[in-house]
C-alpha angles and dihedrals in degrees: 000000000000090000091054091050093056094039088058087058090052089050089055088056091048089053090053089052091051091050089052092051094255125129101273104250120138133183139186129186118215121198121181092344096311130103103239097176141010130188146160133202112294096166096120095042093051096033086228117128091204094063096097115149092254095051093048092046092050092050092049092047092052090048092052097042095043099231138044092230090073089069089079085081095045136095123211119208114200129172096222133038108268124252123236093270093053094042089051091052089051090054092047093050091044092235109196101214141004125202116186134181112213135007124254103216096191102046109005112134099191104062110338108066102358138348105235095160095064101029107138091218091071124078094230132048124198119216107239133204117178137187099041107156085347097165094052092048093047092047091054090056094044093049091049095052092041090057091045092056094048 
């Protein structure tokens, strides 16, 4: 139930992204029961390919908490399975837990193409829960790309 509550907040961020013409991905970081950051894709607005929702949310969380090491106790909720860049950042910041909505079959780096977050060759593993409000998250993406093609 708690996971759904926070995923709904990530969905709100994804909806903002869609309204701004960005791919609708939203993320929130929760630390000790409090949302410490929220973000959505701003890649097109900033013309910066690294400004995925997850990257922006991680940066903002670190800014608020004062150090990246505090993210070991945090959970990130993101509407879509993270890509390799975002998964790598989660490993580097030692994120404690990831909860995602829907898979990304072409570039997902958690279950779809590779599992970076639990690869035994890395020195940190992120606990992963997938499929939370999956249908809502998937529908957001499908609607966005449907409108784009029209």
